[in-house]
N, C-alpha and C positions, 0 to 999 in steps of 0.2 A: 579330601578329595576337592576337586577345582567342581564349579558348578559353570556349564557355559549359560552369556545370559544374551536373548538378542532386546532391541532396541529397539520399538517399533513409533517412529513420529512423522509427525505432517508440515511442521514449523520450524522454529528454531532453533530447538534442540535444549535448551539451557536445563531442561530434568536429565537429559540426554547425558549432558556433562556432568550432573551432578552425580550420577553413579558412574560415570567414568571414574571422577574423582574422588570420590566417597569412600566412606569403607563399608565394603561389602561381602567382610567375612572372605570366604572363601570362593565367591562371585566372581565373575569378571565378565565384563562384558565383549562378546567376543566380536559382533555385528549390529549396526544397525541401517533396518530397513526405512525403507518411505515409499509413501504413494506418492509422491508429489518431488518432479527432478527440481523443481526450482525451490526443494525448503534449503533453508539455513543448517538444518541439522545436517548437508552433507559437508558441507564447506567443513564446520563442525570436527569431523568425524574424521577429516584430513587432519586439519591442524593438532587434532588428540592421537593422530594415528593409532584409528581403530579403523576395521574395515569397512566400508559401505557400498550398499547396491539398493538403486531403484529398483523395483519392481511394478506393472501394471497391476494398478487394483479394479480393470473392467472398467464401464461404461458411467455406473452410477455412480452420484455425490457423498452419498453418506454411509454406503455399507461397497462387499464388495461383490463382484460377480461371481458366482459358487466355480466355477471353473478356476479363476484368478486365486480364490479364496483356497482351493484346493492346493493350486500350484505354490502359493505361499507358505503353508503347511509343510508338502512336500522338501520344498528347497529349506527351512528349518530344520527337520526331519535328520533329512540328511548331511546337513551341516553339525551335526550332534546337540541341537541347541537341546537344555535342559529348562530355561525359564524363561517368558514372555513377560517384556513390561511395555506397557503403553505409555509413550509419552507423550501426550498430544495425538495420539494418531485418531483423525479426526472420520473414523470410520465406524460401524456398531460390527461388531461381530458374532455372528451367529454362530457357524457350521464349520467347517471343517477345519481352521484352528480351534475352533474351543473342543470340538473330539479327539484332535490331537494333542490338544496341550493341555486336557482336563484336567482342573488344578492345579496348574503350572503358570497362569497369566494371572500378571498385576495391573494394576491401573491406580494412576495419581488423579485426584477429582479435588476441585477447589470446590469444598464447602464440607462443611457437618453430614456428613451424610446420614438417614435416608435423608437431612432437609437439600433440598434444590440440589438434585439429578438432573442431568441434562445441560446443553450448553449455556454458556453465560451463567457458571453457577454466580457467579462472584456479581453480577448485577444483581442478578437474584435477590440474594441475601439484601446489596445495600437499598434495592426500590423495597423489600419486606419490612424494612426498617429494627433488621436484628441490631444487640449488641454486642454478641460475639457472634465470630462467625471463622472459618479454619478451612482446613482439606483432611481426606482421608485416602490413607492406602486399602487397595480392597481389591481380593481375588477377583476375576470377573467371569461372571456366570452368563445365562442367556435374555437376561433383563439387562435395563438402563443404568449402569450404577448401585444395579442391588447386590452384588455379588457380598463374602461374608466379610468383613471389615478385619484388616488387620491390626494397623493403628493410625490416632488420630490426633490432631494439636490443633489446638483452636488459637486466634488469634483475635483481637480486642477491635470494634469495630468506633474507629473516634469520632469523635463531633467533626472535626475540620475533613472526613477522612467524603474524597468520592469516589465512585467504581473504580477507576482506576488505580487511585494510590493506597485501595483498599484490595484491591487483585495482586498488585505487587509486593505488597509485606503476605498475603496467602503463598505469591511466590517464594518466599525466603522461606519461607517454612515448609512447602512442597520440596526443598532442594535438602532440606538439612531430616525429614522423613522418609523420603522416598529409600534411601542408598540402610538407613536402619529397618525400614521393612524388608528391602531385598536380602540385608544379612539374616534376619530371622527366620527369612525361609531356607536360606542355604546351610545355617546350620541346623534345621529341624525346629525349631522352635516356634515357624508360623504351619499349618499345615491347611489347606482347604476343609472345610466342611459345609453339608448343603445347610442353605437358610432356610428354616423352617417359615412358611406363608398362613 
């Protein structure tokens, strides 16, 4: 049975594109939603033939307004969405979306969590001097990049690396593993379980 997927993005949409073009098994990207009227992902969605919408996120910069998040959740539920994939959405999800899609929201993060959560994980890793970086697909919970891990991939840090060259190589791995994790979820091989802290 097909799983209808919504991708939420704020930027260029490269992970969105990877999900549309990747092998997600019974999962199918049904719509792109963005909180940024000028997101490059909107143009990409048009080129890929995927429905897309801008929805007002509220007055805050890093989180949703409560009423706005309720509207986003209602919109997705009414559309029959079964899995929500965050792909560079620059907002913290804490309320109505988490409640409506508990255990059915995934995120891709450019570090080997739990190391380097939050913003600019690639820069954090580079400045810390690690020899191995990477990326993680995880389920979203109420924390910042703290949800159950589904899949990870490592990326060696080269002596010649700068922050941007490392980030570019991590991004290529993100494109590979996100569709694999989505496929595992849609096939019932990956399920949400509470993280014991």
